[in-house]
Structure formats: C-alpha cells, structure tokens
PyMOL Python script that loads the backbone (N, CA, C, O; Angstrom):
from pymol import cmd

cmd.read_pdbstr("""\
ATOM      1  N   MET A   1       1.064 -10.329  -8.680  1.00  0.00           N
ATOM      2  CA  MET A   1       0.843  -8.889  -7.797  1.00  0.00           C
ATOM      3  C   MET A   1       1.148  -8.464  -6.631  1.00  0.00           C
ATOM      4  O   MET A   1       0.443  -7.689  -5.984  1.00  0.00           O
ATOM      5  N   LEU A   2       2.719  -9.148  -6.091  1.00  0.00           N
ATOM      6  CA  LEU A   2       2.868  -8.651  -5.316  1.00  0.00           C
ATOM      7  C   LEU A   2       4.405  -7.156  -5.032  1.00  0.00           C
ATOM      8  O   LEU A   2       5.022  -6.356  -4.329  1.00  0.00           O
ATOM      9  N   GLY A   3       4.156  -7.783  -6.215  1.00  0.00           N
ATOM     10  CA  GLY A   3       4.921  -6.648  -7.091  1.00  0.00           C
ATOM     11  C   GLY A   3       4.937  -5.170  -7.418  1.00  0.00           C
ATOM     12  O   GLY A   3       5.676  -4.196  -7.272  1.00  0.00           O
ATOM     13  N   LEU A   4       3.088  -5.657  -8.226  1.00  0.00           N
ATOM     14  CA  LEU A   4       2.998  -4.076  -8.154  1.00  0.00           C
ATOM     15  C   LEU A   4       2.466  -3.750  -6.759  1.00  0.00           C
ATOM     16  O   LEU A   4       3.036  -2.696  -6.476  1.00  0.00           O
ATOM     17  N   ALA A   5       1.833  -4.024  -5.937  1.00  0.00           N
ATOM     18  CA  ALA A   5       1.577  -3.904  -4.922  1.00  0.00           C
ATOM     19  C   ALA A   5       3.030  -3.352  -4.040  1.00  0.00           C
ATOM     20  O   ALA A   5       2.748  -2.494  -3.204  1.00  0.00           O
ATOM     21  N   PHE A   6       3.598  -3.491  -4.067  1.00  0.00           N
ATOM     22  CA  PHE A   6       5.395  -3.060  -3.032  1.00  0.00           C
ATOM     23  C   PHE A   6       5.243  -1.617  -3.626  1.00  0.00           C
ATOM     24  O   PHE A   6       5.009  -0.597  -2.978  1.00  0.00           O
ATOM     25  N   VAL A   7       5.489  -1.762  -5.497  1.00  0.00           N
ATOM     26  CA  VAL A   7       5.619  -0.908  -6.141  1.00  0.00           C
ATOM     27  C   VAL A   7       4.629   0.818  -5.427  1.00  0.00           C
ATOM     28  O   VAL A   7       5.237   1.823  -5.058  1.00  0.00           O
ATOM     29  N   LEU A   8       3.490   0.710  -5.425  1.00  0.00           N
ATOM     30  CA  LEU A   8       2.942   0.982  -5.431  1.00  0.00           C
ATOM     31  C   LEU A   8       2.749   1.855  -3.897  1.00  0.00           C
ATOM     32  O   LEU A   8       2.415   3.026  -3.718  1.00  0.00           O
ATOM     33  N   SER A   9       3.087   0.824  -2.945  1.00  0.00           N
ATOM     34  CA  SER A   9       3.468   1.347  -1.502  1.00  0.00           C
ATOM     35  C   SER A   9       4.291   1.588  -1.354  1.00  0.00           C
ATOM     36  O   SER A   9       4.396   1.701  -0.132  1.00  0.00           O
ATOM     37  N   ILE A  10       5.830   1.963  -2.142  1.00  0.00           N
ATOM     38  CA  ILE A  10       6.635   2.996  -2.098  1.00  0.00           C
ATOM     39  C   ILE A  10       6.729   4.738  -2.962  1.00  0.00           C
ATOM     40  O   ILE A  10       7.451   5.735  -2.956  1.00  0.00           O
ATOM     41  N   THR A  11       5.648   4.293  -3.533  1.00  0.00           N
ATOM     42  CA  THR A  11       5.208   6.167  -4.406  1.00  0.00           C
ATOM     43  C   THR A  11       4.838   6.215  -4.030  1.00  0.00           C
ATOM     44  O   THR A  11       5.214   7.142  -3.313  1.00  0.00           O
ATOM     45  N   GLY A  12       3.314   5.570  -3.432  1.00  0.00           N
ATOM     46  CA  GLY A  12       2.277   6.340  -2.869  1.00  0.00           C
ATOM     47  C   GLY A  12       1.078   6.340  -3.596  1.00  0.00           C
ATOM     48  O   GLY A  12       0.022   5.716  -3.481  1.00  0.00           O
ATOM     49  N   VAL A  13       1.744   7.692  -4.827  1.00  0.00           N
ATOM     50  CA  VAL A  13       0.531   7.627  -5.777  1.00  0.00           C
ATOM     51  C   VAL A  13      -0.570   9.001  -5.545  1.00  0.00           C
ATOM     52  O   VAL A  13      -1.513   9.217  -6.307  1.00  0.00           O
ATOM     53  N   TYR A  14      -0.341   9.588  -4.721  1.00  0.00           N
ATOM     54  CA  TYR A  14      -1.159  11.029  -3.681  1.00  0.00           C
ATOM     55  C   TYR A  14      -2.901   9.155  -2.221  1.00  0.00           C
ATOM     56  O   TYR A  14      -4.044   8.841  -1.890  1.00  0.00           O
ATOM     57  N   GLY A  15      -2.010   8.981  -2.193  1.00  0.00           N
ATOM     58  CA  GLY A  15      -2.920   7.816  -1.359  1.00  0.00           C
ATOM     59  C   GLY A  15      -3.679   6.919  -2.121  1.00  0.00           C
ATOM     60  O   GLY A  15      -4.273   5.922  -1.711  1.00  0.00           O
ATOM     61  N   ILE A  16      -3.633   7.216  -2.902  1.00  0.00           N
ATOM     62  CA  ILE A  16      -4.527   5.718  -3.686  1.00  0.00           C
ATOM     63  C   ILE A  16      -3.454   5.190  -3.910  1.00  0.00           C
ATOM     64  O   ILE A  16      -3.777   4.002  -3.938  1.00  0.00           O
ATOM     65  N   GLY A  17      -2.196   5.237  -4.126  1.00  0.00           N
ATOM     66  CA  GLY A  17      -1.791   3.854  -4.216  1.00  0.00           C
ATOM     67  C   GLY A  17      -0.969   2.755  -3.355  1.00  0.00           C
ATOM     68  O   GLY A  17      -0.280   1.742  -3.482  1.00  0.00           O
ATOM     69  N   SER A  18      -1.396   3.456  -2.596  1.00  0.00           N
ATOM     70  CA  SER A  18      -1.314   3.138  -0.711  1.00  0.00           C
ATOM     71  C   SER A  18      -2.657   2.369  -0.996  1.00  0.00           C
ATOM     72  O   SER A  18      -2.687   1.139  -0.984  1.00  0.00           O
ATOM     73  N   LEU A  19      -3.350   2.852  -1.156  1.00  0.00           N
ATOM     74  CA  LEU A  19      -4.956   2.232  -0.695  1.00  0.00           C
ATOM     75  C   LEU A  19      -5.433   1.057  -1.667  1.00  0.00           C
ATOM     76  O   LEU A  19      -6.561   0.603  -1.856  1.00  0.00           O
ATOM     77  N   VAL A  20      -4.001   0.661  -2.307  1.00  0.00           N
ATOM     78  CA  VAL A  20      -4.412  -0.474  -3.603  1.00  0.00           C
ATOM     79  C   VAL A  20      -2.972  -1.231  -2.875  1.00  0.00           C
ATOM     80  O   VAL A  20      -2.941  -2.379  -2.431  1.00  0.00           O
ATOM     81  N   ALA A  21      -2.156  -0.531  -2.890  1.00  0.00           N
ATOM     82  CA  ALA A  21      -0.983  -1.099  -1.798  1.00  0.00           C
ATOM     83  C   ALA A  21      -1.762  -2.090  -0.326  1.00  0.00           C
ATOM     84  O   ALA A  21      -2.122  -3.258  -0.185  1.00  0.00           O
ATOM     85  N   LEU A  22      -1.752  -1.424   0.150  1.00  0.00           N
ATOM     86  CA  LEU A  22      -2.839  -2.038   1.194  1.00  0.00           C
ATOM     87  C   LEU A  22      -3.759  -2.825   0.811  1.00  0.00           C
ATOM     88  O   LEU A  22      -3.882  -3.587   1.770  1.00  0.00           O
ATOM     89  N   ILE A  23      -4.440  -3.117   0.080  1.00  0.00           N
ATOM     90  CA  ILE A  23      -5.758  -4.159  -0.666  1.00  0.00           C
ATOM     91  C   ILE A  23      -4.830  -4.700  -0.945  1.00  0.00           C
ATOM     92  O   ILE A  23      -4.149  -4.975   0.043  1.00  0.00           O
ATOM     93  N   LEU A  24      -4.328  -5.093  -2.094  1.00  0.00           N
ATOM     94  CA  LEU A  24      -3.263  -6.146  -2.602  1.00  0.00           C
ATOM     95  C   LEU A  24      -2.531  -6.946  -1.702  1.00  0.00           C
ATOM     96  O   LEU A  24      -2.107  -8.100  -1.762  1.00  0.00           O
ATOM     97  N   GLY A  25      -2.477  -5.860  -0.668  1.00  0.00           N
ATOM     98  CA  GLY A  25      -1.247  -6.602   0.602  1.00  0.00           C
ATOM     99  C   GLY A  25      -2.197  -7.803   1.616  1.00  0.00           C
ATOM    100  O   GLY A  25      -1.986  -8.884   2.166  1.00  0.00           O
ATOM    101  N   LEU A  26      -3.152  -6.984   1.472  1.00  0.00           N
ATOM    102  CA  LEU A  26      -4.747  -7.356   2.511  1.00  0.00           C
ATOM    103  C   LEU A  26      -4.630  -9.254   1.769  1.00  0.00           C
ATOM    104  O   LEU A  26      -4.707 -10.367   2.289  1.00  0.00           O
ATOM    105  N   LYS A  27      -4.406  -8.722   0.277  1.00  0.00           N
ATOM    106  CA  LYS A  27      -5.327 -10.226  -0.953  1.00  0.00           C
ATOM    107  C   LYS A  27      -4.394 -11.298  -0.771  1.00  0.00           C
ATOM    108  O   LYS A  27      -4.486 -12.470  -0.404  1.00  0.00           O
ATOM    109  N   ALA A  28      -2.840 -10.025  -1.386  1.00  0.00           N
ATOM    110  CA  ALA A  28      -1.841 -11.792  -1.153  1.00  0.00           C
ATOM    111  C   ALA A  28      -1.854 -12.463   0.385  1.00  0.00           C
ATOM    112  O   ALA A  28      -2.155 -13.657   0.379  1.00  0.00           O
ATOM    113  N   LEU A  29      -1.582 -11.897   1.663  1.00  0.00           N
ATOM    114  CA  LEU A  29      -1.367 -12.287   2.467  1.00  0.00           C
ATOM    115  C   LEU A  29      -3.074 -14.028   2.647  1.00  0.00           C
ATOM    116  O   LEU A  29      -2.912 -15.236   2.814  1.00  0.00           O
ATOM    117  N   ARG A  30      -4.048 -13.420   2.534  1.00  0.00           N
ATOM    118  CA  ARG A  30      -5.036 -14.282   2.139  1.00  0.00           C
ATOM    119  C   ARG A  30      -5.044 -15.357   1.123  1.00  0.00           C
ATOM    120  O   ARG A  30      -6.044 -16.071   1.052  1.00  0.00           O
ATOM    121  N   ILE A  31      -4.017 -15.559   0.309  1.00  0.00           N
ATOM    122  CA  ILE A  31      -4.307 -16.895  -0.630  1.00  0.00           C
ATOM    123  C   ILE A  31      -2.957 -17.167   0.094  1.00  0.00           C
ATOM    124  O   ILE A  31      -2.855 -18.291   0.586  1.00  0.00           O
ATOM    125  N   ILE A  32      -1.977 -16.378   0.227  1.00  0.00           N
ATOM    126  CA  ILE A  32      -1.040 -17.207   0.810  1.00  0.00           C
ATOM    127  C   ILE A  32      -0.901 -18.065   1.783  1.00  0.00           C
ATOM    128  O   ILE A  32       0.030 -18.856   1.931  1.00  0.00           O
ATOM    129  N   GLY A  33      -2.193 -17.858   2.720  1.00  0.00           N
ATOM    130  CA  GLY A  33      -2.408 -18.680   3.801  1.00  0.00           C
ATOM    131  C   GLY A  33      -3.712 -19.344   3.452  1.00  0.00           C
ATOM    132  O   GLY A  33      -4.235 -19.917   4.408  1.00  0.00           O
ATOM    133  N   ARG A  34      -4.344 -19.401   2.337  1.00  0.00           N
ATOM    134  CA  ARG A  34      -4.030 -20.466   2.147  1.00  0.00           C
ATOM    135  C   ARG A  34      -4.041 -21.467   1.818  1.00  0.00           C
ATOM    136  O   ARG A  34      -4.860 -22.331   2.130  1.00  0.00           O
ATOM    137  N   THR A  35      -2.749 -21.604   0.822  1.00  0.00           N
ATOM    138  CA  THR A  35      -2.410 -22.745  -0.576  1.00  0.00           C
ATOM    139  C   THR A  35      -1.914 -23.624   0.874  1.00  0.00           C
ATOM    140  O   THR A  35      -1.462 -23.310   1.975  1.00  0.00           O
ATOM    141  N   GLN A  36      -2.288 -24.897   0.170  1.00  0.00           N
ATOM    142  CA  GLN A  36      -1.445 -25.794   0.876  1.00  0.00           C
ATOM    143  C   GLN A  36       0.359 -25.818   0.578  1.00  0.00           C
ATOM    144  O   GLN A  36       0.998 -25.932   1.624  1.00  0.00           O
ATOM    145  N   SER A  37       1.119 -25.733  -0.576  1.00  0.00           N
ATOM    146  CA  SER A  37       2.412 -25.636  -1.016  1.00  0.00           C
ATOM    147  C   SER A  37       2.912 -24.460  -0.093  1.00  0.00           C
ATOM    148  O   SER A  37       2.187 -23.867   0.706  1.00  0.00           O
ATOM    149  N   ARG A  38       4.508 -24.152  -0.352  1.00  0.00           N
ATOM    150  CA  ARG A  38       4.962 -23.496   0.492  1.00  0.00           C
ATOM    151  C   ARG A  38       5.156 -21.680  -0.464  1.00  0.00           C
ATOM    152  O   ARG A  38       5.931 -21.416  -1.383  1.00  0.00           O
ATOM    153  N   ILE A  39       4.318 -20.922   0.097  1.00  0.00           N
ATOM    154  CA  ILE A  39       4.460 -19.755  -1.547  1.00  0.00           C
ATOM    155  C   ILE A  39       5.123 -18.943  -0.781  1.00  0.00           C
ATOM    156  O   ILE A  39       4.643 -18.605   0.301  1.00  0.00           O
ATOM    157  N   ASN A  40       6.628 -18.379  -1.304  1.00  0.00           N
ATOM    158  CA  ASN A  40       7.044 -16.922  -0.056  1.00  0.00           C
ATOM    159  C   ASN A  40       6.169 -15.498  -1.158  1.00  0.00           C
ATOM    160  O   ASN A  40       5.570 -15.149  -2.175  1.00  0.00           O
ATOM    161  N   GLY A  41       6.914 -15.128   0.440  1.00  0.00           N
ATOM    162  CA  GLY A  41       5.852 -13.506  -0.387  1.00  0.00           C
ATOM    163  C   GLY A  41       5.549 -12.896   1.306  1.00  0.00           C
ATOM    164  O   GLY A  41       5.177 -11.723   1.308  1.00  0.00           O
ATOM    165  N   ARG A  42       5.623 -13.307   2.182  1.00  0.00           N
ATOM    166  CA  ARG A  42       4.871 -12.982   3.605  1.00  0.00           C
ATOM    167  C   ARG A  42       4.784 -12.047   4.129  1.00  0.00           C
ATOM    168  O   ARG A  42       3.916 -11.348   4.653  1.00  0.00           O
ATOM    169  N   PHE A  43       6.632 -12.067   3.813  1.00  0.00           N
ATOM    170  CA  PHE A  43       6.898 -10.529   4.299  1.00  0.00           C
ATOM    171  C   PHE A  43       6.918  -8.860   3.690  1.00  0.00           C
ATOM    172  O   PHE A  43       6.984  -7.660   3.952  1.00  0.00           O
ATOM    173  N   VAL A  44       6.799  -9.965   2.626  1.00  0.00           N
ATOM    174  CA  VAL A  44       6.697  -8.377   1.183  1.00  0.00           C
ATOM    175  C   VAL A  44       5.290  -8.113   1.465  1.00  0.00           C
ATOM    176  O   VAL A  44       5.161  -6.907   1.675  1.00  0.00           O
ATOM    177  N   ALA A  45       3.984  -8.850   1.575  1.00  0.00           N
ATOM    178  CA  ALA A  45       2.390  -8.943   1.771  1.00  0.00           C
ATOM    179  C   ALA A  45       2.102  -8.307   2.918  1.00  0.00           C
ATOM    180  O   ALA A  45       0.989  -7.783   2.960  1.00  0.00           O
ATOM    181  N   TRP A  46       3.020  -8.175   4.164  1.00  0.00           N
ATOM    182  CA  TRP A  46       3.268  -7.637   4.959  1.00  0.00           C
ATOM    183  C   TRP A  46       4.133  -5.858   5.050  1.00  0.00           C
ATOM    184  O   TRP A  46       4.095  -4.881   5.799  1.00  0.00           O
ATOM    185  N   TRP A  47       4.492  -6.068   4.411  1.00  0.00           N
ATOM    186  CA  TRP A  47       5.158  -4.691   3.971  1.00  0.00           C
ATOM    187  C   TRP A  47       4.602  -3.682   3.531  1.00  0.00           C
ATOM    188  O   TRP A  47       4.756  -2.510   3.877  1.00  0.00           O
ATOM    189  N   CYS A  48       3.702  -4.279   2.474  1.00  0.00           N
ATOM    190  CA  CYS A  48       2.654  -3.544   1.585  1.00  0.00           C
ATOM    191  C   CYS A  48       1.612  -3.132   2.458  1.00  0.00           C
ATOM    192  O   CYS A  48       0.969  -2.083   2.509  1.00  0.00           O
ATOM    193  N   ILE A  49       1.565  -4.480   3.334  1.00  0.00           N
ATOM    194  CA  ILE A  49       0.292  -3.749   4.069  1.00  0.00           C
ATOM    195  C   ILE A  49       0.811  -2.294   5.114  1.00  0.00           C
ATOM    196  O   ILE A  49       0.419  -1.128   5.066  1.00  0.00           O
ATOM    197  N   LEU A  50       1.906  -3.000   6.081  1.00  0.00           N
ATOM    198  CA  LEU A  50       2.419  -1.347   7.321  1.00  0.00           C
ATOM    199  C   LEU A  50       2.134  -0.407   5.945  1.00  0.00           C
ATOM    200  O   LEU A  50       1.028   0.130   5.880  1.00  0.00           O
ATOM    201  N   VAL A  51       3.032  -0.206   4.918  1.00  0.00           N
ATOM    202  CA  VAL A  51       3.275   1.394   4.047  1.00  0.00           C
ATOM    203  C   VAL A  51       1.420   1.659   3.603  1.00  0.00           C
ATOM    204  O   VAL A  51       0.682   2.623   3.397  1.00  0.00           O
ATOM    205  N   GLY A  52       1.349   0.690   3.621  1.00  0.00           N
ATOM    206  CA  GLY A  52      -0.304   0.835   2.447  1.00  0.00           C
ATOM    207  C   GLY A  52      -0.384   2.135   3.308  1.00  0.00           C
ATOM    208  O   GLY A  52      -0.378   3.339   3.050  1.00  0.00           O
ATOM    209  N   ALA A  53      -0.463   1.381   4.440  1.00  0.00           N
ATOM    210  CA  ALA A  53      -2.128   2.044   5.192  1.00  0.00           C
ATOM    211  C   ALA A  53      -1.050   3.526   6.087  1.00  0.00           C
ATOM    212  O   ALA A  53      -1.335   4.616   6.584  1.00  0.00           O
ATOM    213  N   ILE A  54       0.012   2.858   5.914  1.00  0.00           N
ATOM    214  CA  ILE A  54       0.037   4.790   7.034  1.00  0.00           C
ATOM    215  C   ILE A  54      -0.001   5.736   5.859  1.00  0.00           C
ATOM    216  O   ILE A  54      -0.480   6.869   5.916  1.00  0.00           O
ATOM    217  N   GLY A  55       0.847   4.875   4.183  1.00  0.00           N
ATOM    218  CA  GLY A  55       0.532   5.880   3.590  1.00  0.00           C
ATOM    219  C   GLY A  55      -1.421   6.422   2.867  1.00  0.00           C
ATOM    220  O   GLY A  55      -1.808   7.338   2.141  1.00  0.00           O
ATOM    221  N   THR A  56      -1.732   5.915   3.179  1.00  0.00           N
ATOM    222  CA  THR A  56      -3.627   5.954   3.300  1.00  0.00           C
ATOM    223  C   THR A  56      -3.447   6.987   4.215  1.00  0.00           C
ATOM    224  O   THR A  56      -3.382   8.178   3.911  1.00  0.00           O
ATOM    225  N   LEU A  57      -3.367   6.531   5.325  1.00  0.00           N
ATOM    226  CA  LEU A  57      -3.505   7.457   6.634  1.00  0.00           C
ATOM    227  C   LEU A  57      -2.821   9.459   5.942  1.00  0.00           C
ATOM    228  O   LEU A  57      -3.309  10.584   5.834  1.00  0.00           O
ATOM    229  N   ILE A  58      -1.643   8.854   5.704  1.00  0.00           N
ATOM    230  CA  ILE A  58      -0.860  10.702   5.958  1.00  0.00           C
ATOM    231  C   ILE A  58      -0.876  11.605   4.253  1.00  0.00           C
ATOM    232  O   ILE A  58      -1.102  12.804   4.088  1.00  0.00           O
ATOM    233  N   VAL A  59      -0.609  10.730   3.345  1.00  0.00           N
ATOM    234  CA  VAL A  59      -0.483  11.327   2.236  1.00  0.00           C
ATOM    235  C   VAL A  59      -1.940  12.297   2.165  1.00  0.00           C
ATOM    236  O   VAL A  59      -1.666  13.393   2.654  1.00  0.00           O
ATOM    237  N   PRO A  60      -2.977  12.259   1.842  1.00  0.00           N
ATOM    238  CA  PRO A  60      -3.945  12.744   1.809  1.00  0.00           C
ATOM    239  C   PRO A  60      -4.453  13.600   2.234  1.00  0.00           C
ATOM    240  O   PRO A  60      -5.537  13.885   1.725  1.00  0.00           O
ATOM    241  N   PRO A  61      -4.076  14.229   3.080  1.00  0.00           N
ATOM    242  CA  PRO A  61      -3.935  15.180   4.750  1.00  0.00           C
ATOM    243  C   PRO A  61      -2.806  15.857   3.952  1.00  0.00           C
ATOM    244  O   PRO A  61      -3.109  16.984   3.561  1.00  0.00           O
ATOM    245  N   LEU A  62      -1.523  15.411   3.605  1.00  0.00           N
ATOM    246  CA  LEU A  62      -0.164  15.848   3.508  1.00  0.00           C
ATOM    247  C   LEU A  62      -0.845  16.796   2.195  1.00  0.00           C
ATOM    248  O   LEU A  62      -0.732  18.000   2.427  1.00  0.00           O
ATOM    249  N   VAL A  63      -1.449  16.515   1.017  1.00  0.00           N
ATOM    250  CA  VAL A  63      -1.931  16.712  -0.578  1.00  0.00           C
ATOM    251  C   VAL A  63      -2.586  18.359  -0.141  1.00  0.00           C
ATOM    252  O   VAL A  63      -2.204  19.492  -0.435  1.00  0.00           O
ATOM    253  N   VAL A  64      -3.794  17.818   0.734  1.00  0.00           N
ATOM    254  CA  VAL A  64      -4.587  18.847   0.885  1.00  0.00           C
ATOM    255  C   VAL A  64      -4.226  20.074   1.429  1.00  0.00           C
ATOM    256  O   VAL A  64      -4.788  21.121   1.104  1.00  0.00           O
ATOM    257  N   LEU A  65      -2.995  19.984   2.531  1.00  0.00           N
ATOM    258  CA  LEU A  65      -2.522  20.418   3.020  1.00  0.00           C
ATOM    259  C   LEU A  65      -1.658  21.818   2.072  1.00  0.00           C
ATOM    260  O   LEU A  65      -1.393  22.966   2.428  1.00  0.00           O
ATOM    261  N   SER A  66      -1.435  21.171   0.918  1.00  0.00           N
ATOM    262  CA  SER A  66       0.042  21.826   0.345  1.00  0.00           C
ATOM    263  C   SER A  66      -1.093  22.741  -0.680  1.00  0.00           C
ATOM    264  O   SER A  66      -0.913  23.944  -0.870  1.00  0.00           O
ATOM    265  N   ILE A  67      -2.529  21.820  -1.433  1.00  0.00           N
ATOM    266  CA  ILE A  67      -2.695  22.410  -1.984  1.00  0.00           C
ATOM    267  C   ILE A  67      -3.065  24.137  -1.376  1.00  0.00           C
ATOM    268  O   ILE A  67      -2.709  25.214  -1.853  1.00  0.00           O
ATOM    269  N   ILE A  68      -4.022  23.790   0.011  1.00  0.00           N
ATOM    270  CA  ILE A  68      -4.571  24.713   0.516  1.00  0.00           C
ATOM    271  C   ILE A  68      -3.742  26.304   0.893  1.00  0.00           C
ATOM    272  O   ILE A  68      -4.027  27.492   0.739  1.00  0.00           O
ATOM    273  N   SER A  69      -2.483  25.458   1.509  1.00  0.00           N
ATOM    274  CA  SER A  69      -1.578  26.767   1.765  1.00  0.00           C
ATOM    275  C   SER A  69      -0.440  27.215   0.485  1.00  0.00           C
ATOM    276  O   SER A  69       0.401  28.105   0.614  1.00  0.00           O
ATOM    277  N   ALA A  70      -0.661  26.283  -0.889  1.00  0.00           N
ATOM    278  CA  ALA A  70      -0.120  26.904  -2.219  1.00  0.00           C
ATOM    279  C   ALA A  70      -0.458  28.454  -2.743  1.00  0.00           C
ATOM    280  O   ALA A  70      -1.658  28.681  -2.902  1.00  0.00           O
ATOM    281  N   PRO A  71       0.131  29.146  -2.924  1.00  0.00           N
ATOM    282  CA  PRO A  71       0.270  31.295  -3.324  1.00  0.00           C
ATOM    283  C   PRO A  71      -0.798  31.649  -4.057  1.00  0.00           C
ATOM    284  O   PRO A  71      -0.282  32.094  -5.082  1.00  0.00           O
ATOM    285  N   LYS A  72      -1.416  31.693  -4.120  1.00  0.00           N
ATOM    286  CA  LYS A  72      -2.734  32.207  -4.865  1.00  0.00           C
ATOM    287  C   LYS A  72      -2.423  33.630  -5.277  1.00  0.00           C
ATOM    288  O   LYS A  72      -3.264  34.295  -5.881  1.00  0.00           O
TER     289      LYS A  72
END
""", "prot")
cmd.dss("prot")
cmd.show_as("cartoon", "prot")
cmd.util.cbc("prot")
cmd.orient("prot")
C-alpha cells in the first residue's frame, strides 16, 4: 500500500494520484499506529501525506491554467 502511495505521490497524475497518495498515507499511518508489533514505514507514510497534500493543492490549478493558456 505504501509503495503505491509513494509512486503516486511522486508522479502526481494530474492531482488525482496525489489525492490517492494522501488518503493511502493517512490510512497506512493509522494502521501503523494501531499495531502492537513493530511495523516500519512511518517515514514513508508521512512522506506520502505531505507530498500528496502539496500535489493535491498545487497540481490541479496548474493543469487548469495550462489548459486555459494553451494556444487555440
């Protein structure tokens, strides 16, 4: 789950991938917090949350601006 979230956080995929990465990162962080055993991945989960949130806020407006400013 974190592998997919990591890839989506880096690629962005027009903001949708960033949103999915954000959701998966939050879900993974919750799972890691609930387990009694030691599960690695807290840093990757936070990475996905941070980069996913940034991508969700920045990428969609940039796509819209590029579509609007495209020569006709």
